[in-house]
C-alpha positions as CSV (number, residue, x, y, z in Angstrom):
1,M,76.1,110.8,91.4
2,G,77.5,111.0,95.0
3,R,78.7,114.2,96.6
4,P,82.4,114.7,96.0
5,I,84.9,113.5,98.6
6,F,87.8,115.8,99.3
7,I,91.0,114.4,100.8
8,A,93.7,117.0,101.6
9,G,96.8,117.3,103.6
10,P,100.5,118.3,103.5
11,T,103.1,116.6,101.4
12,A,104.0,113.1,102.7
13,S,100.9,112.8,104.8
14,G,99.8,109.7,102.8
15,K,96.7,111.2,101.2
16,S,97.2,109.6,97.8
17,A,97.3,106.1,99.2
18,V,94.2,106.8,101.3
19,A,92.4,108.3,98.3
20,M,93.1,105.2,96.2
21,E,91.7,103.0,98.9
22,V,88.5,105.1,99.1
23,A,88.3,105.0,95.3
24,R,88.7,101.2,95.3
25,H,85.7,100.8,97.7
26,T,83.4,103.4,96.1
27,G,84.3,102.7,92.4
28,G,85.2,106.4,92.1
29,G,87.9,108.3,90.3
30,I,90.5,110.6,91.7
31,V,90.8,114.2,90.6
32,S,94.4,115.4,91.3
33,V,94.5,118.8,93.1
34,D,98.2,119.3,92.5
35,S,99.7,122.2,90.5
36,M,102.8,120.2,89.4
37,Q,101.4,116.7,88.6
38,V,99.7,118.3,85.6
39,Y,103.1,118.5,83.8
40,R,104.3,115.6,81.7
41,G,107.7,114.2,82.6
42,M,107.7,115.6,86.2
43,D,107.2,112.2,87.8
44,L,109.6,111.5,90.6
45,G,109.7,114.9,92.1
46,T,105.9,115.3,92.2
47,A,105.3,111.7,93.6
48,K,102.9,110.9,90.8
49,P,100.9,107.6,91.1
50,S,102.6,104.9,89.1
51,A,101.4,103.8,85.7
52,E,100.0,100.6,87.4
53,Q,98.2,102.6,90.0
54,Q,96.7,104.8,87.2
55,V,95.5,101.7,85.4
56,A,93.9,100.3,88.6
57,I,92.2,103.5,89.6
58,R,91.0,106.3,87.3
59,H,93.1,109.4,87.8
60,H,92.3,112.8,86.3
61,L,94.5,116.0,85.7
62,I,97.8,114.1,85.7
63,D,100.2,114.4,82.7
64,I,97.8,116.7,80.8
65,T,100.2,119.6,80.1
66,E,103.5,120.0,78.4
67,L,106.3,121.9,80.1
68,T,106.2,124.3,77.2
69,E,102.7,125.3,78.1
70,S,101.3,127.4,81.0
71,Y,98.8,126.2,83.5
72,D,96.8,128.2,86.1
73,A,94.0,127.9,88.6
74,A,91.3,129.0,86.2
75,T,92.3,126.2,83.8
76,F,92.3,123.8,86.8
77,I,88.8,124.8,87.8
78,S,87.4,124.1,84.3
79,Q,89.1,120.8,83.9
80,A,88.5,119.6,87.4
81,E,84.7,120.2,87.1
82,E,84.7,118.4,83.8
83,A,86.6,115.4,85.3
84,A,84.3,115.3,88.4
85,A,81.2,115.3,86.1
86,A,82.5,112.1,84.4
87,E,82.6,110.2,87.7
88,E,79.8,108.7,89.7
89,Q,82.0,109.4,92.8
90,A,84.6,112.1,92.4
91,I,87.4,112.1,94.9
92,F,89.5,115.3,95.0
93,C,92.9,114.6,96.4
94,G,96.0,116.9,96.7
95,G,97.9,119.5,98.6
96,T,97.7,122.6,96.5
97,G,95.7,124.9,98.8
98,L,95.1,127.6,96.1
99,Y,93.5,125.0,93.8
100,F,91.2,123.7,96.5
101,Q,90.2,127.3,97.3
102,A,89.6,128.2,93.7
103,L,87.6,125.1,93.1
104,L,85.4,125.6,96.2
105,E,85.0,129.4,96.2
106,G,86.1,130.6,92.8
107,L,88.8,133.0,91.8
108,G,87.0,136.1,92.9
109,E,87.9,139.0,90.6
110,A,91.4,137.7,89.9
111,P,91.9,138.0,86.1
112,R,93.4,135.5,83.7
113,A,97.1,135.9,83.0
114,K,98.1,138.3,80.2
115,A,101.1,137.1,78.1
116,K,102.8,140.5,77.7
117,I,102.6,141.4,81.4
118,R,103.5,137.9,82.5
119,D,106.6,137.8,80.2
120,E,107.8,141.1,81.6
121,L,107.4,140.0,85.2
122,E,109.0,136.7,84.5
123,N,112.1,138.6,83.5
124,T,112.0,141.0,86.5
125,A,114.4,140.3,89.4
126,T,112.7,138.9,92.5
127,E,113.9,141.8,94.6
128,K,112.1,144.2,92.3
129,L,108.9,142.2,92.5
130,I,109.1,142.3,96.3
131,E,109.6,146.0,96.2
132,E,106.6,146.6,93.9
133,L,104.4,144.4,96.1
134,A,105.5,146.3,99.2
135,E,104.6,149.6,97.6
136,K,101.3,148.6,96.0
137,D,99.9,145.9,98.4
138,P,101.6,145.9,101.9
139,T,99.1,143.3,103.1
140,T,100.1,140.7,100.6
141,H,103.7,141.7,100.9
142,G,103.5,140.8,104.6
143,A,101.8,137.5,104.1
144,I,103.3,136.0,100.9
145,D,106.3,133.7,100.8
146,H,109.1,135.9,99.3
147,Q,110.9,132.7,98.2
148,N,107.9,131.6,96.1
149,R,108.6,133.5,92.9
150,R,105.5,132.1,91.1
151,R,103.2,133.6,93.7
152,L,105.1,136.9,93.6
153,V,104.7,137.1,89.9
154,R,101.0,136.3,90.0
155,A,100.3,138.9,92.8
156,V,102.1,141.7,91.0
157,E,100.5,140.6,87.7
158,V,97.0,140.9,89.2
159,I,97.8,144.3,90.6
160,R,99.0,145.6,87.3
161,I,96.0,144.2,85.4
162,T,93.3,145.4,87.8
163,G,94.9,148.4,89.5
164,K,93.7,147.0,92.8
165,P,95.6,145.3,95.6
166,F,95.8,141.5,95.3
167,S,94.7,141.1,98.9
168,E,91.4,143.0,98.3
169,Q,90.5,140.6,95.4
170,R,90.7,137.6,97.8
171,A,88.8,139.2,100.7
172,E,85.6,137.4,99.8
173,W,87.1,133.9,100.4
174,T,85.7,132.4,103.6
175,G,87.7,129.3,104.1
176,Q,84.5,127.3,104.5
177,V,84.7,123.8,103.1
178,P,81.8,121.4,102.3
179,E,80.9,118.2,104.0
180,Q,83.1,115.2,103.2
181,F,86.2,117.3,103.3
182,Y,88.9,115.3,105.1
183,L,92.2,116.8,106.3
184,L,94.9,114.3,107.0
185,Q,97.3,115.2,109.9
186,R,100.3,113.5,111.4
187,E,102.5,114.1,114.4
188,G,105.4,116.3,113.6
189,Q,108.3,113.9,113.9
190,D,106.4,111.2,112.0
191,L,105.7,113.6,109.2
192,R,109.3,114.8,109.1
193,T,110.6,111.2,109.0
194,R,108.2,110.4,106.1
195,I,109.5,113.5,104.3
196,E,113.1,112.5,104.6
197,E,112.4,108.9,103.5
198,R,110.4,110.2,100.5
199,V,113.2,112.6,99.4
200,E,115.8,109.9,99.7
201,Q,113.6,107.5,97.6
202,M,113.1,110.2,94.9
203,F,116.9,110.6,94.5
204,A,117.5,106.8,94.7
205,K,114.9,106.3,91.8
206,G,116.7,108.9,89.6
207,L,115.5,112.4,90.3
208,V,118.8,113.8,89.1
209,D,118.6,112.0,85.7
210,E,114.9,113.0,85.4
211,T,115.7,116.6,86.0
212,R,118.7,116.6,83.7
213,A,116.4,115.3,80.9
214,L,113.8,117.9,81.6
215,Q,116.2,120.8,82.3
216,P,115.9,122.6,78.9
217,A,112.1,122.6,79.1
218,L,112.0,123.3,82.8
219,E,114.2,126.4,82.4
220,Q,111.6,127.8,80.0
221,N,108.8,127.3,82.5
222,R,109.3,129.6,85.5
223,T,106.4,127.9,87.4
224,A,107.6,124.3,87.0
225,S,111.3,125.2,87.4
226,Q,110.5,126.4,91.0
227,A,108.9,123.1,92.0
228,L,110.4,121.5,95.1
229,G,113.2,119.1,94.2
230,Y,113.6,120.2,90.6
231,R,114.8,123.7,91.5
232,Q,117.5,122.4,93.9
233,V,118.6,119.7,91.4
234,I,118.9,122.2,88.6
235,E,121.2,124.3,90.9
236,H,123.2,121.1,91.6
237,L,123.5,120.4,87.9
238,R,124.8,124.0,87.5
239,G,127.5,123.2,90.0
240,E,126.1,125.3,92.8
241,R,126.3,122.5,95.4
242,D,127.2,118.8,95.6
243,L,124.6,116.0,95.7
244,P,124.6,115.3,99.5
245,D,124.0,119.0,100.2
246,T,121.3,119.1,97.5
247,I,119.5,116.1,99.1
248,A,119.7,117.8,102.5
249,L,118.4,121.1,101.1
250,V,115.4,119.4,99.4
251,K,114.5,117.8,102.8
252,S,114.8,121.2,104.5
253,R,112.8,123.0,101.9
254,T,110.1,120.4,101.8
255,W,109.7,120.6,105.6
256,Q,109.4,124.4,105.3
257,F,106.8,124.0,102.6
258,V,104.9,121.5,104.7
259,R,104.8,123.9,107.5
260,R,103.2,126.5,105.2
261,Q,100.7,124.0,104.0
262,Q,99.7,123.2,107.6
263,T,99.2,126.9,108.3
264,W,97.0,127.2,105.3
265,F,94.9,124.1,106.1
266,R,94.4,125.2,109.7
267,K,92.4,128.1,108.4
268,L,89.8,125.9,106.8
269,K,86.4,125.8,108.5
270,G,84.3,122.7,108.6
271,A,86.9,120.1,107.6
272,T,87.0,116.7,109.3
273,H,90.4,116.4,110.8
274,L,91.9,112.8,110.7
275,Q,94.9,112.2,112.9
276,V,96.9,109.4,111.2
277,A,99.1,107.4,113.5
278,A,102.6,106.4,112.5
279,G,102.4,103.1,110.7
280,E,98.7,103.2,110.2
281,D,97.7,101.3,107.1
282,P,96.1,103.5,104.4
283,A,93.2,101.1,104.2
284,A,92.5,101.7,107.8
285,T,92.5,105.5,107.3
286,A,90.3,105.1,104.3
287,Q,87.8,103.0,106.3
288,R,87.5,105.8,108.8
289,I,86.5,108.1,105.9
290,L,84.1,105.5,104.5
291,D,82.4,104.9,107.9
292,S,81.7,108.6,108.2
293,L,80.0,109.0,104.9
294,P,76.2,109.3,104.8
């Protein structure tokens, strides 16, 4: 069994296409490192590989959870390790930094979710969560994205369960990644253009209809309902803004999310940075990875 290959990068960097080329050459299987592709039905907004692509290349941890079920990093670690063990060459590919970190360095002392506390927090106003976090863990309060309700809920949940600041329980994480960890990067304007094209394609293929069909289940899953694209389309379906403004907002929010991903990935130590030129074929990028392997 070969050492795992890790291919990471921000949204729209082209990592999935590169991973499929690497898998094609090595005979390996891809383990998705994406917190939203696990949910069945969330296809267009998460840019899942097509059914044909999943037939051509083995993919793991895609469409494994119903929207009525919860999913967390601890579950991901267990399932990802099992999936990797089933492959002669595992290729981890995705953009969810927390899942990469959990897989490589564990969850530290962070406990599993508790249903009673989670339900209470899910029904707490965002402003109250922010206030509680500021009082009990100023470090995390200053670092966390206050618009990311899922992260806010989790941080306060851990504090309530353990009685210790969330930041202290992650202090042991080093950011060190293993060999064969490749980080795809693109020039800013190229990445922004790719984001805008991707968002337009998502809507052209039917993101509004997909979200409408999923809306009842999405609204029962606070984590999934906050997913980029779906959250904004739900607001559109509620009459909060028209479609052109919704598309523009999704583009803007995606760019903001990508900037946060880039900030997180820059903290990694030991990753091989691959600058991908505009128009570069995924096969060419994959070949650069293959050429660097032992």
